[in-house]
N, C-alpha and C positions, 0 to 999 in steps of 0.2 A: 503494499500500499505506499509506504514511503518513498519506493521506487519511482509508483506511477506518477505520484505527487512532484517530486522531483523532475521527472521527465515532463509535463503539465507546467510547470514554471519555466523550464528551459526553452520549452518551444514557444512559450508567449514571449520570451526576452527576446527571442530570434526575431518573432513576427514585430515585435515594437519597434527593434533595431532595424529592418528592413523599412517599416513603414517611415522610419524618422529617415532614412538614407533617401528614401523615394521623395519624401517631402523636401529635405535638402538640395538633390538635383532638379526638383521643379522648381524651386524658389532660386536656384541658381542658373538655369536657363537666361541667358541675355534676349530681352525683347528686340524685335527688329528696330534697327536705330530710323530715327525719322529722316525722311530724303532731305539732302541739302538743298536748301534754298535762298535765292538771292531776290530781294524785291517781290519777297512772296511767292516768286514761280519756283516750283520743281524743278532745278536745273536739267536732270537727267530726261525727263519727260518733255519739258520745253525744246531742248534740243534735238530729242527724236521728233517731234512735232515738224520744226523748222528745218530739218535736215535736207529736203529737196530744195527749199527757197536758200536756205543758207549757202547750200552746193553750187546753184545758179549765179550767185552774187559772187562766191570765191572766184568760181571759173572765169567771169566776166573781167575781174579784175586781172586775173593771170593773163588772159588775152589782150589787155590794155598795159600791162606792167612788164611783161615779160615777152620780146618779141620773138624769140626761140620756141614760145607756146602758139603763137599765131599763126607763124609758119609751118606747124603741123597740119595733116589733113584734117577737114572738117568732121569726118566719120569718126577718126581718132580720137578729137578732143570731145566731140558731142558722145564716145561709146567710154573706150579704158579711161581716159582722162576723167570723165565728170562721175564715172563709177569710181576710180580711186579715192576723189573728194569726198564722196558722200560717205562712202565706206568708213573712212577716216574720221569723219562728224560724228557719224554712231558708235565707232570705237570710244570715241572719247565721251560721249553719253553711257555707254556703258561700263567704263572704269568711273565716273563721278557715282553711277547707280553703285556699283560694289565698292568703292572707296579703295580701290586699289588700282596700280599702274599697271598696263597691260602687260603678260610675259611675253617674251620674247617669239616664241610659238603663233601668237595670236597676230604678229605682223606679217603672217605670210603675202597676203595680197600685196602690202605696200613692197615686199620684197622682188614679187614678180613684176609688179609694175618697174622698179627700177631697174630691174634687168633689160625689160622691154625699150625702156628708154636710153639705155648705153646701148643696144643694138642699131638702136635709131640714129646715133650719133649726138643727143640731145647733151649739154655740157651737165656735169655734176652741179657746178653752183647755182644754175638755173633751177635745178630741180628743187637742192636745198632751199632756195630763195620761195620755190613755189609752195613748199611745207612753212615755212616761216609765215608769208602772209596768211595762208589759210589758218595757220594757229593764232596771229594776231585778230583775223576777223571773229573768230568763235569766242576768244578773251572780250572783245567788244560787244559779242551778243550777249553772254553770260553775265557781264557784268555791269550790262543798262541798268540804270536805275538805281545802283546798289547804295545802302543808307547804314548808318553807323551800327545798326541793329543786326546787319549782317556778317560782320566783320569775321565771326568765327569760321562761317560756312564759306566765305569768299576766301578766307586764306586757305582751309583746306582744299577748294576747287582747284586755286592757283597752283598749289603743290603738285594737284593732280596733273595739270595741265604741263607743269614743265618739267614732271617724272616722265609724261608720254613724249613730249618734244626731244627730251635728250636720248629716249629709247628708240624712236622714229627716226631721227638723224642717224644714229649710230647705225642701226638697220639697213635704212636705204644705203648710205656712202658704204658699207660692206658690200652689199649685193653688188650696187652698181660696179665698184672697183674689179671685185673678182670676175664680173662679167667682161670690163675691159679688157683685163688683164689677158684672158682667153682671145679676146677679137685680135688686141695686138700681136699676140703671140703667133696667130694664124697669119694675119696681114704679113708681119716681120719675116715669118718662114717662106711664105709666097714671095716675096720680094726679093728673097735671098736666093731662091729657086730659080727665078725668071733671071735674075742676073747673071748667076753662075750659067746658066744655060746660055745666056746672050755672050758672054764673056768668052764661052770654051766652044762656042758655035754649034751646042748641042740642040736639038728641038726643046722648045719652051714647054710642050705638053700641057698646056692650059693653067700654068701657074700664074699667069696676071691676074691679079683682084680685078673683078669688075669695077670700072670708073667711067664717068662721063666722057673723059680724054685724058690722053697721055703725053707727056713730054718725052720725046725718044733723043736720048743723046749717042752719037755713033762715036767710037773710040779706035784710032788705029794705034795698035801696041806693035812695036819691034819684039822680034823674038830675043829672048834672053840669051847669052850665054849658054847657060846651065841647059837650056831645052835643045841646044845642038847635039844630037847624036855623033855627030864626027869628034865630039870632044871627048867621048868614051863615059859620060858621067852617068852612074845608075838612075840620076835623076831624070835624064833624059829618056830613059827607056821606059820608065812606069808611070811618065807624066805627072811626077811630083813639082818639077818646076814650073809646070803650065799653071797646075793648081796653086801652088804657091804666088806667083803673078798674078792670079784672079782673085785671091783674097788679099793682097795688098790693094789692090784696084778698088776692089768693094769696101773694103774699110774707108778708103779715101771718099767713096761717094756717098757711104751710110752718113759719113759726117755733115754732107750736104741735104740728107734727106730727114735728120731729125728735127 
């Protein structure tokens, strides 16, 4: 009987302890934070609602202030460029709502767009200027009508915007430069192959990169003494002397091409 009473008391104690833990956990569960507001407007919701119109305004300024964008085909501006502008505005709205700076994995679209611009030959400084311009316009939008009561939320929104700006510019620059390294390497190798073929008298075999026009330089080079088989040198037998001459000429010409 005593054992049964002890067991009942132990069970009641354990149940009471679990109830206490459950109540504690329920009390410790944080309530969702109120949305960040400026001038009475919920910033994230306001940005999402205004994203199409704000993106059109950003695009208009890009075309007016950055000539390289105005020179792009109209369908590209209305398509890929407009899409990445609006995507970036919505990305910032998500950042404000989640109250965190987007991770690098969330910038895949911006990276892809940067690679396309690199392939098109758009200068990196113009791309970075476009992002800076867009970020400035977003800030003007969210900070409009700000009052003293908005100081805390305004500061948090600004921290998020600056954090996103830093991450965006790094991601865009990295992807652009990686793409340009590949392109430049291909062009450099193609140019060298073409020059070597022309200097050695071999068939170019399609190594010339496509360009609107070319400047052709014709060189008449005397044979080097080392190329004369009568001299009995090994260099003349296996073509080493000729290749050395071609390499020296190529190095000189490369100095003008850079």
